[in-house]
N, C-alpha and C positions, 0 to 999 in steps of 0.2 A: 504494500500500500504506500503510495507516494504522498498522498494528501488525505487527511481524515479529520473531520470535526466532530466534536461531541457536545451536543446541546449548546453550540456556540451562540452567544447572545450579546447584543449591545444596545444599551438604552441611552438616549439623549433626553434628559429631563423626564417627562412623563411618557415619552414615545419610544417604543421598541423598534429600532431600525432593523435589527436582526433578532430573531427569537427561536431558540432551541433548534438551531440548524445542524443537521447531520449529513455530511457529504462524504463520499468515498470515491477516491480517484486512484486507479491502479496504474502501474508502470506501463508506458507505451500508449496510453490513451490520449486522444485529443478530446478534451472534456469541455463541452460548452456550458457556460453558466449564464442562464437566460432569465430575463425578467424585465418588466416595464421600468421606465425611469422612476426612481424613488423606491424600488423594490428591496434595496439593501445590498446590491451587488458590490458597489464600490466600498461600502462600509466593511463588508466581509473580506474583501481583498486587503484593505488597510489593516485589519486585524491579523490576517495571515502573514503580512509582511512586517508585523510588529510595529506599525506606525501608530496604532491606537490599541489600547488594552480592552479586552472583552469585559463586559459587566459580569457575565456568568459563562460557564462552559470552558472548554479547552480545545486544542487542536494539535495534530502531529504533522510534521513535514519530514518526508523520507524516513518514516517510522520512528521519528524522534520527537520528544516533547520539548517545546521551547523553554519550559521552566527548568528542565534538567540540563539542557545543552546550550542554552543561550544563543548568542549571535553566530556561533560557529556553524549552525545549520545553514545560514544564508550564504555561505561561501559556495554552496552547491545549488543555489537557486538564482535564476535570473528573473527580472521583472521589468515590465513597461507599464507604467501607470499614467493614464491620460496622455497629454502631449509632452514629448521629450524636449528638454531644453539643452542647447549647445552654445558654445562660443561661436557666434555667427561669423566673426572675422578670421577664424581659424579653419583649417582644412578638416575634412572628415577624419583623416588619419591622425592629426594632432589632437583632435577632440577625444578620440578613442585612447590615445596614448595617455592623456591626462586622466581620463576617467578610470582607465585600467590601472594606473599607478596608485590609485587610492586603496587598492587591495593588495599592493605589493608590486614586485617587478613584473612588467608586461612585455613580452617579446614582440618584436616587429612581425615575426612569422605569424603569431596568433592574431594580430591585428589584420594582417592580409587575409588570413583564413576566414575570419568573420565577415570581412568586406566581400569576400568571394561568395560566401553563403548567401548574403543578402543582395548580391549582384550590384555592388557599388565599387568594386575594385578599380574600375576604370575612372571613377570620380574621386579616388582617394585623396588626390592633391588639390581638389577644388574646395573653395571656401563654402561653408555650410549656408551662408546667406544666399547662395545661388541655387540651393536645393528646392525642389518642389515639396509640397506637404507629404506626398507619398514617399519620397526619398528620405525625408526627415524621420518618418515612421520606421522605415527599414533600417536607418542608422540607429534609431532607438533600440531596435531588436538586436542589431549587431553589438551594441554596448551590453545588452543583457546576456549575450552569448560569450563574452570575453572569458568568464571564469569556468568554462566547460560545465555548464549547469546540467543537472539531471532532470530538473523541473523548471519550466519557464511559465510565469504568470503574466498574462496580457489583458489589460483592461481597456476594452473598446479600441483595439488597434486599427480598425478601419474607419473610425469616426472622421467624417468630413472628407473622405476620399472619393474620387470619381470612380466610375466602373472599372477602368483600367487599373487604378491603384488598389481597389478592393481585390481584383483578380490576382495581382502580384502578391499581396499579403496572404491571400488564401493559399496560393501555391507554395509560398515560403513556409507557412505553418505545416503543411503536409510534408514538405521536405524535411523540416526539423524532426518530425515524428518518425518518418519512414527511413530516412537515410542517416540521421544523426542520433536516433534512439532517444530523443528528448520527449518527456511527457509534457503536454501543453494544457494549461488551464486557461480557457479563453472566455472572458466576459464579453457579452454582446447583447444588443437588442435587435440585431439584423438576423431575423429568423431564417431567411433563405440562405445566408452564408453559413450559419450553423448546420443547416441540413446538408449542405454540400461538403463541409469541412470536417465535422466532428464525428467521432465514433460513439461517444457517450454524451449525456447531457443531464443537467438538473434545471428545473424551472422553479423560481421563487417568486412570491408575491407578498407584499407587505411584510417582508423579512422572514417569511415562513416557507418551508419547502412544500412545493405542490407535487412534484414527481421527479424521479431520477431513474436512469437506466440507459441501455443501449438505444441509440437513435433509431436504428432500423427496427428493432424489436418493438419499441414503444409505438412507432407509426403503424406497424403491422397489426397491433392489437387494438388500435383505436377504431371507433365506429364512425369516424369522420373521413373514411376512405372515399374520396371523390373519384369516380371513374367516368371518363369522357367517352361517349359512344357516337360513332357516325354510321348511319344506316340510310337506305334509299328512301324511306318514308318517315322522316324524323317526327313530324307532328303526330301521326297515327301511333308510332312507337311510344312517344312520350305519354299519350293518353292511356295506352294500355298499361304502361309501367306504373302510372300513378294509382292504378286500382290494386296493384299487388301489395299485400300486407308486409312481405319480407323486405320491401324497399322503403327506406326511411324518408327519402326526399328525391324528387325529380324536377329538373328545370331544363329549359332549352334556350339557347342563344346562338344566333347565326347558324342554325341547323346542326349544332353540336349539343347532344343530350348529356347533361351532367347528372349522374346517378350516385346517391349517397348510400353506399353499402360497405360492409366489411370485406376484406380481401378474400376470405374464404367463400364469399357469395358470388365472386366474379364469374366462375365457370357456369353457375346457375343462370346468371344474367345472359351470357352468350347463348346458352341452350334455349332460354326463353325466346330470345329474338329469332333464332333460326327456326324454332318450332312454329313461330307465328309468321313465317315466310318473309322475313326481312332479309335483304342483302346487307350483310354486316361488313363494313369497310375497315373499321378499327374499333378496338376496345382498349383504351389507354388509362392506366392509373395516374391520377394527378394529385394524390394526397400531399399536402405540404405541411411543414412544421407549423406554419402560421395557422392553418385550420385547427391543428391539434392544440396549439398554444391557446388560442382563443376559446376553444371548447372547454379546456380545463379551467380557465379563469371564470367562464360563465357558470360552470358546474360548482366551482368553489363559492361564487357569489350567491348561488341559490341555496347553499347549505345553511 
């Protein structure tokens, strides 16, 4: 277990920003930490990085308790919290040399290695003031990689980026996990990015855990599986499907039928359409993490 929390809680005045949070992150995972703004994600990360103290509860990093091992734990952990700050008048290489020296001697080879990983080695001599926002974020991740971390914690690393910048960060995160065997704990509200990037996830709301587990497994078990169907007579097919009790919801837009069923019911859907003499051109699952996320929050509000 690389990261684990035990009833982790933080109160500010009369408000609980995080309450009885239990997370479990195993080695090798890309773990998405999801929640709306104000859900307690950043507060949790600040506690994990020992920037603020918990009101109650505890946590372990790399299977070690912070109370027993102190700051030594953090020599094997990298982090990027919000927007990274650099000396704008210095080059990327010099910035990393200064930041790396805070933890001891930093070899030029390691600086080149991390710049290579984040695809900035060709800009190593350029002043940071000339970097785009996306390049700044990648340089921030390079700084977090200097100490050969086993775990890297990233707080909203794609915030404010354009689609190309988001794609670059997403590919970099996957590279860190797959090629460099670094466990990634990724806080984000960009649900589509989590779905494409993460192997596991946890969703919190109002400081409390809503659900956690494998992304694929959780999506397969949800009843918010939206299947898009294209047939030769979409209006007639839609009318017939609306009568079936095993189908939760049916809608149609631009001749594409959207059917809300669980994954295990999809073969039954295809069989139904063929049996009723429709020409079936496609049956495509479109369940998104956003559907799942919103359904969970609605369910929680109704309790």
